[in-house]
PDB file with SEQRES, HELIX, SHEET and CRYST1 records, atoms N, CA, C and O in Angstrom:
SEQRES   1 A   70  MET ARG THR ASN ASP LEU ILE LEU LEU GLY ALA VAL GLU          
SEQRES   2 A   70  ALA LEU LEU ALA SER ALA ASN LEU GLU CYS LEU ILE ALA          
SEQRES   3 A   70  ASP GLN HIS ILE SER SER LEU GLU GLY MET ILE GLY ALA          
SEQRES   4 A   70  PHE PRO ARG ARG LEU LEU VAL ARG ASP VAL ASP ARG ARG          
SEQRES   5 A   70  ARG ALA ARG ALA LEU LEU ILE ASP ALA GLY TYR GLY SER          
SEQRES   6 A   70  GLU LEU ARG ASP GLU                                          
HELIX    1 AA1 LEU A    6  SER A   18  1                                  13    
HELIX    2 AA2 GLN A   28  LEU A   33  1                                   6    
HELIX    3 AA3 ASP A   48  ASP A   50  5                                   3    
HELIX    4 AA4 ARG A   51  ASP A   60  1                                  10    
HELIX    5 AA5 GLY A   64  GLU A   66  5                                   3    
SHEET    1 AA1 2 CYS A  23  ALA A  26  0                                        
SHEET    2 AA1 2 ARG A  42  VAL A  46 -1                                        
CRYST1    1.000    1.000    1.000  90.00  90.00  90.00 P 1           1          
ATOM      1  N   MET A   1       0.852  -1.197   0.003  1.00  0.00           N  
ATOM      2  CA  MET A   1       0.007   0.004   0.028  1.00  0.00           C  
ATOM      3  C   MET A   1       0.940   1.237   0.001  1.00  0.00           C  
ATOM      4  O   MET A   1       1.944   1.300   0.710  1.00  0.00           O  
ATOM      5  N   ARG A   2       0.567   2.193  -0.835  1.00  0.00           N  
ATOM      6  CA  ARG A   2       1.234   3.501  -0.799  1.00  0.00           C  
ATOM      7  C   ARG A   2       0.216   4.579  -0.597  1.00  0.00           C  
ATOM      8  O   ARG A   2      -0.829   4.594  -1.248  1.00  0.00           O  
ATOM      9  N   THR A   3       0.522   5.498   0.321  1.00  0.00           N  
ATOM     10  CA  THR A   3      -0.391   6.549   0.616  1.00  0.00           C  
ATOM     11  C   THR A   3       0.291   7.685   1.411  1.00  0.00           C  
ATOM     12  O   THR A   3       1.280   7.486   2.117  1.00  0.00           O  
ATOM     13  N   ASN A   4      -0.285   8.859   1.255  1.00  0.00           N  
ATOM     14  CA  ASN A   4       0.150  10.001   2.031  1.00  0.00           C  
ATOM     15  C   ASN A   4      -0.833  10.234   3.256  1.00  0.00           C  
ATOM     16  O   ASN A   4      -0.624  11.161   4.039  1.00  0.00           O  
ATOM     17  N   ASP A   5      -1.806   9.454   3.387  1.00  0.00           N  
ATOM     18  CA  ASP A   5      -2.816   9.532   4.448  1.00  0.00           C  
ATOM     19  C   ASP A   5      -2.295   8.910   5.741  1.00  0.00           C  
ATOM     20  O   ASP A   5      -2.304   7.684   5.855  1.00  0.00           O  
ATOM     21  N   LEU A   6      -1.855   9.669   6.690  1.00  0.00           N  
ATOM     22  CA  LEU A   6      -1.288   9.158   7.921  1.00  0.00           C  
ATOM     23  C   LEU A   6      -2.416   8.510   8.787  1.00  0.00           C  
ATOM     24  O   LEU A   6      -2.127   7.581   9.541  1.00  0.00           O  
ATOM     25  N   ILE A   7      -3.589   8.940   8.702  1.00  0.00           N  
ATOM     26  CA  ILE A   7      -4.707   8.306   9.435  1.00  0.00           C  
ATOM     27  C   ILE A   7      -4.962   6.851   8.841  1.00  0.00           C  
ATOM     28  O   ILE A   7      -5.127   5.888   9.589  1.00  0.00           O  
ATOM     29  N   LEU A   8      -4.983   6.756   7.586  1.00  0.00           N  
ATOM     30  CA  LEU A   8      -5.164   5.501   6.952  1.00  0.00           C  
ATOM     31  C   LEU A   8      -4.085   4.568   7.352  1.00  0.00           C  
ATOM     32  O   LEU A   8      -4.373   3.433   7.731  1.00  0.00           O  
ATOM     33  N   LEU A   9      -2.801   5.002   7.285  1.00  0.00           N  
ATOM     34  CA  LEU A   9      -1.668   4.160   7.668  1.00  0.00           C  
ATOM     35  C   LEU A   9      -1.776   3.677   9.060  1.00  0.00           C  
ATOM     36  O   LEU A   9      -1.524   2.505   9.340  1.00  0.00           O  
ATOM     37  N   GLY A  10      -2.155   4.575   9.968  1.00  0.00           N  
ATOM     38  CA  GLY A  10      -2.314   4.215  11.406  1.00  0.00           C  
ATOM     39  C   GLY A  10      -3.418   3.163  11.579  1.00  0.00           C  
ATOM     40  O   GLY A  10      -3.244   2.204  12.330  1.00  0.00           O  
ATOM     41  N   ALA A  11      -4.543   3.336  10.894  1.00  0.00           N  
ATOM     42  CA  ALA A  11      -5.624   2.365  10.988  1.00  0.00           C  
ATOM     43  C   ALA A  11      -5.230   0.995  10.490  1.00  0.00           C  
ATOM     44  O   ALA A  11      -5.478  -0.019  11.142  1.00  0.00           O  
ATOM     45  N   VAL A  12      -4.589   0.983   9.276  1.00  0.00           N  
ATOM     46  CA  VAL A  12      -4.206  -0.261   8.729  1.00  0.00           C  
ATOM     47  C   VAL A  12      -3.131  -0.948   9.576  1.00  0.00           C  
ATOM     48  O   VAL A  12      -3.170  -2.164   9.765  1.00  0.00           O  
ATOM     49  N   GLU A  13      -2.160  -0.159  10.090  1.00  0.00           N  
ATOM     50  CA  GLU A  13      -1.120  -0.737  10.935  1.00  0.00           C  
ATOM     51  C   GLU A  13      -1.791  -1.367  12.143  1.00  0.00           C  
ATOM     52  O   GLU A  13      -1.473  -2.504  12.493  1.00  0.00           O  
ATOM     53  N   ALA A  14      -2.710  -0.661  12.789  1.00  0.00           N  
ATOM     54  CA  ALA A  14      -3.390  -1.253  13.929  1.00  0.00           C  
ATOM     55  C   ALA A  14      -4.187  -2.488  13.626  1.00  0.00           C  
ATOM     56  O   ALA A  14      -4.213  -3.415  14.436  1.00  0.00           O  
ATOM     57  N   LEU A  15      -4.840  -2.533  12.483  1.00  0.00           N  
ATOM     58  CA  LEU A  15      -5.614  -3.700  12.084  1.00  0.00           C  
ATOM     59  C   LEU A  15      -4.704  -4.869  11.805  1.00  0.00           C  
ATOM     60  O   LEU A  15      -5.057  -5.993  12.159  1.00  0.00           O  
ATOM     61  N   LEU A  16      -3.543  -4.674  11.186  1.00  0.00           N  
ATOM     62  CA  LEU A  16      -2.554  -5.779  10.981  1.00  0.00           C  
ATOM     63  C   LEU A  16      -2.028  -6.276  12.345  1.00  0.00           C  
ATOM     64  O   LEU A  16      -1.938  -7.479  12.588  1.00  0.00           O  
ATOM     65  N   ALA A  17      -1.687  -5.321  13.221  1.00  0.00           N  
ATOM     66  CA  ALA A  17      -1.163  -5.688  14.494  1.00  0.00           C  
ATOM     67  C   ALA A  17      -2.206  -6.548  15.308  1.00  0.00           C  
ATOM     68  O   ALA A  17      -1.856  -7.497  16.009  1.00  0.00           O  
ATOM     69  N   SER A  18      -3.474  -6.153  15.164  1.00  0.00           N  
ATOM     70  CA  SER A  18      -4.489  -6.952  15.870  1.00  0.00           C  
ATOM     71  C   SER A  18      -4.584  -8.405  15.406  1.00  0.00           C  
ATOM     72  O   SER A  18      -4.999  -9.297  16.146  1.00  0.00           O  
ATOM     73  N   ALA A  19      -4.176  -8.607  14.137  1.00  0.00           N  
ATOM     74  CA  ALA A  19      -4.127  -9.975  13.521  1.00  0.00           C  
ATOM     75  C   ALA A  19      -2.806 -10.651  13.709  1.00  0.00           C  
ATOM     76  O   ALA A  19      -2.580 -11.736  13.174  1.00  0.00           O  
ATOM     77  N   ASN A  20      -1.881 -10.002  14.499  1.00  0.00           N  
ATOM     78  CA  ASN A  20      -0.529 -10.504  14.644  1.00  0.00           C  
ATOM     79  C   ASN A  20       0.259 -10.618  13.413  1.00  0.00           C  
ATOM     80  O   ASN A  20       1.038 -11.554  13.232  1.00  0.00           O  
ATOM     81  N   LEU A  21       0.050  -9.599  12.494  1.00  0.00           N  
ATOM     82  CA  LEU A  21       0.873  -9.423  11.334  1.00  0.00           C  
ATOM     83  C   LEU A  21       1.783  -8.215  11.420  1.00  0.00           C  
ATOM     84  O   LEU A  21       1.319  -7.090  11.607  1.00  0.00           O  
ATOM     85  N   GLU A  22       3.057  -8.445  11.284  1.00  0.00           N  
ATOM     86  CA  GLU A  22       3.996  -7.339  11.384  1.00  0.00           C  
ATOM     87  C   GLU A  22       4.013  -6.567  10.089  1.00  0.00           C  
ATOM     88  O   GLU A  22       3.810  -7.126   9.011  1.00  0.00           O  
ATOM     89  N   CYS A  23       4.256  -5.282  10.205  1.00  0.00           N  
ATOM     90  CA  CYS A  23       4.352  -4.467   9.004  1.00  0.00           C  
ATOM     91  C   CYS A  23       5.444  -3.404   9.219  1.00  0.00           C  
ATOM     92  O   CYS A  23       5.883  -3.166  10.345  1.00  0.00           O  
ATOM     93  N   LEU A  24       5.848  -2.808   8.176  1.00  0.00           N  
ATOM     94  CA  LEU A  24       6.830  -1.793   8.168  1.00  0.00           C  
ATOM     95  C   LEU A  24       6.321  -0.600   7.391  1.00  0.00           C  
ATOM     96  O   LEU A  24       5.826  -0.762   6.275  1.00  0.00           O  
ATOM     97  N   ILE A  25       6.431   0.619   7.960  1.00  0.00           N  
ATOM     98  CA  ILE A  25       6.082   1.826   7.185  1.00  0.00           C  
ATOM     99  C   ILE A  25       7.404   2.378   6.664  1.00  0.00           C  
ATOM    100  O   ILE A  25       8.250   2.852   7.422  1.00  0.00           O  
ATOM    101  N   ALA A  26       7.550   2.300   5.338  1.00  0.00           N  
ATOM    102  CA  ALA A  26       8.739   2.708   4.662  1.00  0.00           C  
ATOM    103  C   ALA A  26       8.573   4.175   4.126  1.00  0.00           C  
ATOM    104  O   ALA A  26       7.459   4.651   3.909  1.00  0.00           O  
ATOM    105  N   ASP A  27       9.690   4.831   3.935  1.00  0.00           N  
ATOM    106  CA  ASP A  27       9.767   6.139   3.406  1.00  0.00           C  
ATOM    107  C   ASP A  27       9.240   7.219   4.330  1.00  0.00           C  
ATOM    108  O   ASP A  27       8.874   8.305   3.882  1.00  0.00           O  
ATOM    109  N   GLN A  28       9.202   6.926   5.600  1.00  0.00           N  
ATOM    110  CA  GLN A  28       8.728   8.004   6.595  1.00  0.00           C  
ATOM    111  C   GLN A  28       9.695   9.174   6.663  1.00  0.00           C  
ATOM    112  O   GLN A  28       9.285  10.332   6.749  1.00  0.00           O  
ATOM    113  N   HIS A  29      11.064   8.839   6.622  1.00  0.00           N  
ATOM    114  CA  HIS A  29      11.992   9.914   6.751  1.00  0.00           C  
ATOM    115  C   HIS A  29      12.045  10.874   5.524  1.00  0.00           C  
ATOM    116  O   HIS A  29      12.146  12.093   5.657  1.00  0.00           O  
ATOM    117  N   ILE A  30      11.973  10.260   4.355  1.00  0.00           N  
ATOM    118  CA  ILE A  30      12.010  11.084   3.137  1.00  0.00           C  
ATOM    119  C   ILE A  30      10.766  11.968   3.075  1.00  0.00           C  
ATOM    120  O   ILE A  30      10.822  13.079   2.547  1.00  0.00           O  
ATOM    121  N   SER A  31       9.651  11.485   3.606  1.00  0.00           N  
ATOM    122  CA  SER A  31       8.456  12.279   3.604  1.00  0.00           C  
ATOM    123  C   SER A  31       8.572  13.499   4.490  1.00  0.00           C  
ATOM    124  O   SER A  31       8.077  14.582   4.176  1.00  0.00           O  
ATOM    125  N   SER A  32       9.273  13.278   5.657  1.00  0.00           N  
ATOM    126  CA  SER A  32       9.460  14.422   6.488  1.00  0.00           C  
ATOM    127  C   SER A  32      10.526  15.406   5.947  1.00  0.00           C  
ATOM    128  O   SER A  32      10.464  16.608   6.209  1.00  0.00           O  
ATOM    129  N   LEU A  33      11.433  14.907   5.244  1.00  0.00           N  
ATOM    130  CA  LEU A  33      12.493  15.763   4.647  1.00  0.00           C  
ATOM    131  C   LEU A  33      11.894  16.711   3.533  1.00  0.00           C  
ATOM    132  O   LEU A  33      12.334  17.847   3.355  1.00  0.00           O  
ATOM    133  N   GLU A  34      10.907  16.192   2.828  1.00  0.00           N  
ATOM    134  CA  GLU A  34      10.378  17.005   1.735  1.00  0.00           C  
ATOM    135  C   GLU A  34       9.302  17.949   2.234  1.00  0.00           C  
ATOM    136  O   GLU A  34       8.657  18.620   1.429  1.00  0.00           O  
ATOM    137  N   GLY A  35       9.087  18.019   3.559  1.00  0.00           N  
ATOM    138  CA  GLY A  35       8.219  18.984   4.147  1.00  0.00           C  
ATOM    139  C   GLY A  35       6.717  18.589   4.146  1.00  0.00           C  
ATOM    140  O   GLY A  35       5.834  19.444   4.211  1.00  0.00           O  
ATOM    141  N   MET A  36       6.481  17.332   4.074  1.00  0.00           N  
ATOM    142  CA  MET A  36       5.118  16.831   4.125  1.00  0.00           C  
ATOM    143  C   MET A  36       4.228  17.396   3.053  1.00  0.00           C  
ATOM    144  O   MET A  36       3.037  17.606   3.286  1.00  0.00           O  
ATOM    145  N   ILE A  37       4.799  17.660   1.828  1.00  0.00           N  
ATOM    146  CA  ILE A  37       3.914  18.170   0.749  1.00  0.00           C  
ATOM    147  C   ILE A  37       3.310  17.053  -0.091  1.00  0.00           C  
ATOM    148  O   ILE A  37       2.574  17.315  -1.043  1.00  0.00           O  
ATOM    149  N   GLY A  38       3.622  15.796   0.264  1.00  0.00           N  
ATOM    150  CA  GLY A  38       2.961  14.714  -0.434  1.00  0.00           C  
ATOM    151  C   GLY A  38       3.639  14.188  -1.660  1.00  0.00           C  
ATOM    152  O   GLY A  38       3.066  13.356  -2.363  1.00  0.00           O  
ATOM    153  N   ALA A  39       4.817  14.631  -1.942  1.00  0.00           N  
ATOM    154  CA  ALA A  39       5.513  14.257  -3.122  1.00  0.00           C  
ATOM    155  C   ALA A  39       5.996  12.780  -3.037  1.00  0.00           C  
ATOM    156  O   ALA A  39       6.133  12.109  -4.061  1.00  0.00           O  
ATOM    157  N   PHE A  40       6.250  12.289  -1.796  1.00  0.00           N  
ATOM    158  CA  PHE A  40       6.743  10.938  -1.614  1.00  0.00           C  
ATOM    159  C   PHE A  40       5.745  10.228  -0.711  1.00  0.00           C  
ATOM    160  O   PHE A  40       5.751  10.475   0.495  1.00  0.00           O  
ATOM    161  N   PRO A  41       4.897   9.364  -1.234  1.00  0.00           N  
ATOM    162  CA  PRO A  41       3.967   8.634  -0.296  1.00  0.00           C  
ATOM    163  C   PRO A  41       4.751   7.567   0.473  1.00  0.00           C  
ATOM    164  O   PRO A  41       5.795   7.068   0.052  1.00  0.00           O  
ATOM    165  N   ARG A  42       4.168   7.260   1.625  1.00  0.00           N  
ATOM    166  CA  ARG A  42       4.762   6.214   2.519  1.00  0.00           C  
ATOM    167  C   ARG A  42       4.249   4.856   2.006  1.00  0.00           C  
ATOM    168  O   ARG A  42       3.156   4.743   1.453  1.00  0.00           O  
ATOM    169  N   ARG A  43       5.091   3.836   2.218  1.00  0.00           N  
ATOM    170  CA  ARG A  43       4.677   2.524   1.827  1.00  0.00           C  
ATOM    171  C   ARG A  43       4.498   1.657   3.063  1.00  0.00           C  
ATOM    172  O   ARG A  43       5.320   1.684   3.979  1.00  0.00           O  
ATOM    173  N   LEU A  44       3.409   0.883   3.078  1.00  0.00           N  
ATOM    174  CA  LEU A  44       3.162  -0.087   4.149  1.00  0.00           C  
ATOM    175  C   LEU A  44       3.557  -1.415   3.596  1.00  0.00           C  
ATOM    176  O   LEU A  44       3.009  -1.835   2.576  1.00  0.00           O  
ATOM    177  N   LEU A  45       4.493  -2.109   4.224  1.00  0.00           N  
ATOM    178  CA  LEU A  45       5.029  -3.382   3.661  1.00  0.00           C  
ATOM    179  C   LEU A  45       4.729  -4.526   4.725  1.00  0.00           C  
ATOM    180  O   LEU A  45       4.731  -4.294   5.934  1.00  0.00           O  
ATOM    181  N   VAL A  46       4.495  -5.656   4.235  1.00  0.00           N  
ATOM    182  CA  VAL A  46       4.349  -6.869   5.092  1.00  0.00           C  
ATOM    183  C   VAL A  46       5.326  -7.910   4.504  1.00  0.00           C  
ATOM    184  O   VAL A  46       5.755  -7.800   3.355  1.00  0.00           O  
ATOM    185  N   ARG A  47       5.656  -8.908   5.313  1.00  0.00           N  
ATOM    186  CA  ARG A  47       6.477  -9.969   4.913  1.00  0.00           C  
ATOM    187  C   ARG A  47       5.800 -10.762   3.778  1.00  0.00           C  
ATOM    188  O   ARG A  47       4.575 -10.874   3.751  1.00  0.00           O  
ATOM    189  N   ASP A  48       6.587 -11.305   2.854  1.00  0.00           N  
ATOM    190  CA  ASP A  48       5.993 -12.013   1.715  1.00  0.00           C  
ATOM    191  C   ASP A  48       5.165 -13.185   2.176  1.00  0.00           C  
ATOM    192  O   ASP A  48       4.141 -13.459   1.549  1.00  0.00           O  
ATOM    193  N   VAL A  49       5.523 -13.890   3.209  1.00  0.00           N  
ATOM    194  CA  VAL A  49       4.759 -15.056   3.724  1.00  0.00           C  
ATOM    195  C   VAL A  49       3.411 -14.613   4.337  1.00  0.00           C  
ATOM    196  O   VAL A  49       2.503 -15.434   4.472  1.00  0.00           O  
ATOM    197  N   ASP A  50       3.275 -13.341   4.703  1.00  0.00           N  
ATOM    198  CA  ASP A  50       2.031 -12.808   5.292  1.00  0.00           C  
ATOM    199  C   ASP A  50       1.205 -12.034   4.283  1.00  0.00           C  
ATOM    200  O   ASP A  50       0.151 -11.500   4.630  1.00  0.00           O  
ATOM    201  N   ARG A  51       1.680 -11.960   2.989  1.00  0.00           N  
ATOM    202  CA  ARG A  51       1.072 -11.107   2.038  1.00  0.00           C  
ATOM    203  C   ARG A  51      -0.427 -11.447   1.743  1.00  0.00           C  
ATOM    204  O   ARG A  51      -1.298 -10.578   1.781  1.00  0.00           O  
ATOM    205  N   ARG A  52      -0.664 -12.680   1.465  1.00  0.00           N  
ATOM    206  CA  ARG A  52      -2.074 -13.110   1.190  1.00  0.00           C  
ATOM    207  C   ARG A  52      -3.031 -12.855   2.415  1.00  0.00           C  
ATOM    208  O   ARG A  52      -4.135 -12.323   2.292  1.00  0.00           O  
ATOM    209  N   ARG A  53      -2.533 -13.258   3.529  1.00  0.00           N  
ATOM    210  CA  ARG A  53      -3.339 -13.058   4.788  1.00  0.00           C  
ATOM    211  C   ARG A  53      -3.646 -11.610   5.021  1.00  0.00           C  
ATOM    212  O   ARG A  53      -4.785 -11.248   5.317  1.00  0.00           O  
ATOM    213  N   ALA A  54      -2.606 -10.744   4.887  1.00  0.00           N  
ATOM    214  CA  ALA A  54      -2.789  -9.324   5.117  1.00  0.00           C  
ATOM    215  C   ALA A  54      -3.680  -8.706   4.077  1.00  0.00           C  
ATOM    216  O   ALA A  54      -4.509  -7.858   4.410  1.00  0.00           O  
ATOM    217  N   ARG A  55      -3.540  -9.099   2.820  1.00  0.00           N  
ATOM    218  CA  ARG A  55      -4.357  -8.630   1.738  1.00  0.00           C  
ATOM    219  C   ARG A  55      -5.873  -8.948   1.945  1.00  0.00           C  
ATOM    220  O   ARG A  55      -6.732  -8.086   1.757  1.00  0.00           O  
ATOM    221  N   ALA A  56      -6.162 -10.206   2.337  1.00  0.00           N  
ATOM    222  CA  ALA A  56      -7.487 -10.660   2.641  1.00  0.00           C  
ATOM    223  C   ALA A  56      -8.091  -9.870   3.839  1.00  0.00           C  
ATOM    224  O   ALA A  56      -9.271  -9.522   3.836  1.00  0.00           O  
ATOM    225  N   LEU A  57      -7.269  -9.611   4.826  1.00  0.00           N  
ATOM    226  CA  LEU A  57      -7.749  -8.884   5.998  1.00  0.00           C  
ATOM    227  C   LEU A  57      -8.137  -7.445   5.649  1.00  0.00           C  
ATOM    228  O   LEU A  57      -9.143  -6.908   6.112  1.00  0.00           O  
ATOM    229  N   LEU A  58      -7.249  -6.828   4.773  1.00  0.00           N  
ATOM    230  CA  LEU A  58      -7.565  -5.402   4.464  1.00  0.00           C  
ATOM    231  C   LEU A  58      -8.793  -5.365   3.523  1.00  0.00           C  
ATOM    232  O   LEU A  58      -9.623  -4.461   3.618  1.00  0.00           O  
ATOM    233  N   ILE A  59      -8.891  -6.313   2.655  1.00  0.00           N  
ATOM    234  CA  ILE A  59     -10.113  -6.297   1.773  1.00  0.00           C  
ATOM    235  C   ILE A  59     -11.357  -6.454   2.576  1.00  0.00           C  
ATOM    236  O   ILE A  59     -12.329  -5.731   2.355  1.00  0.00           O  
ATOM    237  N   ASP A  60     -11.365  -7.439   3.569  1.00  0.00           N  
ATOM    238  CA  ASP A  60     -12.524  -7.673   4.398  1.00  0.00           C  
ATOM    239  C   ASP A  60     -12.886  -6.454   5.218  1.00  0.00           C  
ATOM    240  O   ASP A  60     -14.053  -6.208   5.525  1.00  0.00           O  
ATOM    241  N   ALA A  61     -11.823  -5.672   5.575  1.00  0.00           N  
ATOM    242  CA  ALA A  61     -12.043  -4.461   6.402  1.00  0.00           C  
ATOM    243  C   ALA A  61     -12.437  -3.294   5.539  1.00  0.00           C  
ATOM    244  O   ALA A  61     -12.700  -2.226   6.092  1.00  0.00           O  
ATOM    245  N   GLY A  62     -12.500  -3.408   4.217  1.00  0.00           N  
ATOM    246  CA  GLY A  62     -12.958  -2.260   3.408  1.00  0.00           C  
ATOM    247  C   GLY A  62     -11.834  -1.429   2.838  1.00  0.00           C  
ATOM    248  O   GLY A  62     -12.093  -0.354   2.297  1.00  0.00           O  
ATOM    249  N   TYR A  63     -10.568  -1.889   2.939  1.00  0.00           N  
ATOM    250  CA  TYR A  63      -9.413  -1.145   2.425  1.00  0.00           C  
ATOM    251  C   TYR A  63      -8.921  -1.661   1.103  1.00  0.00           C  
ATOM    252  O   TYR A  63      -7.832  -1.280   0.673  1.00  0.00           O  
ATOM    253  N   GLY A  64      -9.687  -2.528   0.422  1.00  0.00           N  
ATOM    254  CA  GLY A  64      -9.278  -3.120  -0.778  1.00  0.00           C  
ATOM    255  C   GLY A  64      -8.887  -2.136  -1.909  1.00  0.00           C  
ATOM    256  O   GLY A  64      -7.988  -2.398  -2.707  1.00  0.00           O  
ATOM    257  N   SER A  65      -9.613  -0.985  -1.937  1.00  0.00           N  
ATOM    258  CA  SER A  65      -9.304  -0.010  -3.044  1.00  0.00           C  
ATOM    259  C   SER A  65      -7.973   0.689  -2.808  1.00  0.00           C  
ATOM    260  O   SER A  65      -7.471   1.347  -3.719  1.00  0.00           O  
ATOM    261  N   GLU A  66      -7.383   0.574  -1.625  1.00  0.00           N  
ATOM    262  CA  GLU A  66      -6.102   1.158  -1.302  1.00  0.00           C  
ATOM    263  C   GLU A  66      -4.902   0.318  -1.726  1.00  0.00           C  
ATOM    264  O   GLU A  66      -3.768   0.795  -1.778  1.00  0.00           O  
ATOM    265  N   LEU A  67      -5.191  -0.967  -2.032  1.00  0.00           N  
ATOM    266  CA  LEU A  67      -4.119  -1.893  -2.364  1.00  0.00           C  
ATOM    267  C   LEU A  67      -3.720  -1.853  -3.837  1.00  0.00           C  
ATOM    268  O   LEU A  67      -4.532  -1.568  -4.718  1.00  0.00           O  
ATOM    269  N   ARG A  68      -2.493  -2.136  -4.064  1.00  0.00           N  
ATOM    270  CA  ARG A  68      -1.998  -2.242  -5.398  1.00  0.00           C  
ATOM    271  C   ARG A  68      -2.299  -3.618  -5.975  1.00  0.00           C  
ATOM    272  O   ARG A  68      -2.447  -4.602  -5.251  1.00  0.00           O  
ATOM    273  N   ASP A  69      -2.387  -3.656  -7.343  1.00  0.00           N  
ATOM    274  CA  ASP A  69      -2.576  -4.937  -7.891  1.00  0.00           C  
ATOM    275  C   ASP A  69      -1.415  -5.866  -7.665  1.00  0.00           C  
ATOM    276  O   ASP A  69      -0.272  -5.423  -7.555  1.00  0.00           O  
ATOM    277  N   GLU A  70      -1.701  -7.175  -7.593  1.00  0.00           N  
ATOM    278  CA  GLU A  70      -0.631  -8.142  -7.342  1.00  0.00           C  
ATOM    279  C   GLU A  70       0.230  -8.311  -8.588  1.00  0.00           C  
ATOM    280  O   GLU A  70       1.186  -9.085  -8.577  1.00  0.00           O  
TER     281      GLU A  70                                                      
END                                                                             
């Protein structure tokens, strides 16, 4: 998932954590360096072995439109 929406990232991160799925928010530092103008979206990453489970969880929770195609 790539987004500039910090609220969305927090909600998805909490949802994944509640399902015991670890995630990493990448590009946080570059986003702060560019002044939060939105030129560099943050990426939410999960381990490859958790990808299908995380994707299904996010789709079930209504976040399917935020996901990139596989």
